[in-house]
C-alpha positions, 0 to 999 in steps of 0.5 A: 299933103299929097294924095295919089288917087290911083291908090298906091303907097303915099306919104301921109299927113304930118299932123294927124297925131293930134287926132289920136294916132300914136305916131308923128309920121307914117305911110298910107297903104292905100287911097280909096274914094278920097280916103287914106287908109293907114293899117294898124293891128287893131283897125285901120285908121281912115282919114277923110280928106274932104271932111278932114276927120279920122275914123277907124275901119275894123273890117279892112284888117280882118283879111291879111293882104299883101301886094295889093292894089286899088282899081276903081276904089276897090282894094284887090289882093291875091290871098295865096293861103286860100288861093282866092282873089279878094276885093274890099269895098270901102263903101260896103265895108266888106270883103268879097271873093272875086268870082270867075277867075278860079281857072287862073288861080289854079295856075298860081298854086305852085307860085311862091309869090304874086302881085296885083297891079292896076293895069289901066282900068283892069287888074294884072296878076303877076306870079312866079312859076319855077323859072318863069314869071307869068302875067294875067290881065283881068277885067272886072265887073260889079254886079247886083248885090255887090258881087265882083266878077273877073274875066281873064283877058289874057295870061302868058309867060312874060319872063324866063329865068330866076327872077324876083319882083321886089316891087310892082308899080302901075305906070301910065305912058 
């Protein structure tokens, strides 16, 4: 089994069906804290790689998240319906709203898509405004009580034209 500890879509195990999952083959959505999270409509299957066992996490699927990414074992997603940046901490098994980025999120209201991507140790938020693609780099800080605060390091237009992002990937050079 190959694991990607940076947290972006990987092939899952071949033999998990014997442990109660319904299919022989699937793909993990994310890897956090050495665990593979496989979404399902009734709960997320979680494979603990160190103990070779399965569990179910019901909280992860309580918020719809698309185009998510993992930074420091926390899952981040831009909720375009509520226009919030959400963070899921698998250790606390809870969702939180990232504070401090409200001004940036106000710029995304007219965006018809957005993507979160790990950018070094920070988070990049890509979003589209009419005829433009914008990118913002957000540094993240965990505070006492589990709060997560973001600070916009920079935000700028990166492309002009009528583009559509099909997939965003984090790349180290």
